[in-house]
C-alpha positions, -999 to +999 in steps of 0.1 A: -380-401+049-363-388+080-378-388+115-394-412+139-426-428+128-453-418+153-480-444+160-518-438+162-521-419+195-496-392+184-514-384+152-532-351+151-570-353+149-575-331+119-550-350+097-563-385+104-588-385+074-561-370+051-536-397+063-562-425+057-570-413+022-534-408+010-517-434+032-493-409+047-479-412+082-472-385+107-434-382+112-419-364+141-388-343+132-354-356+141-342-323+155-353-315+190-356-278+182-382-286+156-401-307+180-401-279+206-413-254+179-441-279+170-452-283+206-450-246+215-469-237+184-496-263+192-498-251+228-500-215+217-529-222+193-547-242+220-544-212+244-555-188+216-586-209+210-594-210+247-591-172+250-612-167+218-639-189+232-639-170+265-639-136+247-669-146+225-687-158+256-684-125+274-689-100+245-712-096+216-703-120+189-704-096+159-671-078+164-655-111+175-665-130+144-653-101+122-619-102+139-618-140+134-622-135+097-593-111+097-572-142+102-578-149+065-562-116+055-533-120+079-527-155+065-525-141+030-501-114+040-478-139+057-480-161+027-470-134+003-444-117+025-426-147+041-432-175+016-432-155-016-463-173-028-493-155-043-527-171-037-548-181-067-577-161-080-604-186-067-588-185-033-590-148-031-626-147-045-636-173-019-620-154+010-637-122-002-671-139-002-665-151+034-652-118+047-679-097+029-707-119+043-692-116+078-691-078+074-727-076+062-739-097+091-719-077+116-731-044+103-766-056+102-765-068+138-746-038+152-761-009+134-794-019+117-806-040+146-807-011+169-827+013+148-851-009+129-868-039+142-882-061+115-898-095+115-899-121+088 
């Protein structure tokens, strides 16, 4: 294995459980260019989540949640175009269930919530 073995404080939070189960260790890349790409990507995702949180706080959550679920479709497109890997049938079915439920909730809140008020 190439790279520098990073100790506990440098491990990402989401991968700790995976690393404990499988005994893997987080290894920093040897090349500084790869380290910079890793840091810039992490910082970009952090800023994106901050902006998403701010946008959902200021606007109705229906369209925002629907746009968040578009990430699934974009990830599949990137997977097929750039990595030449076709997702499995169960993966597509699961993502269709998630996206369809988000569309139903969004349509219900945006359009049906205005014209018909119903109580359970």
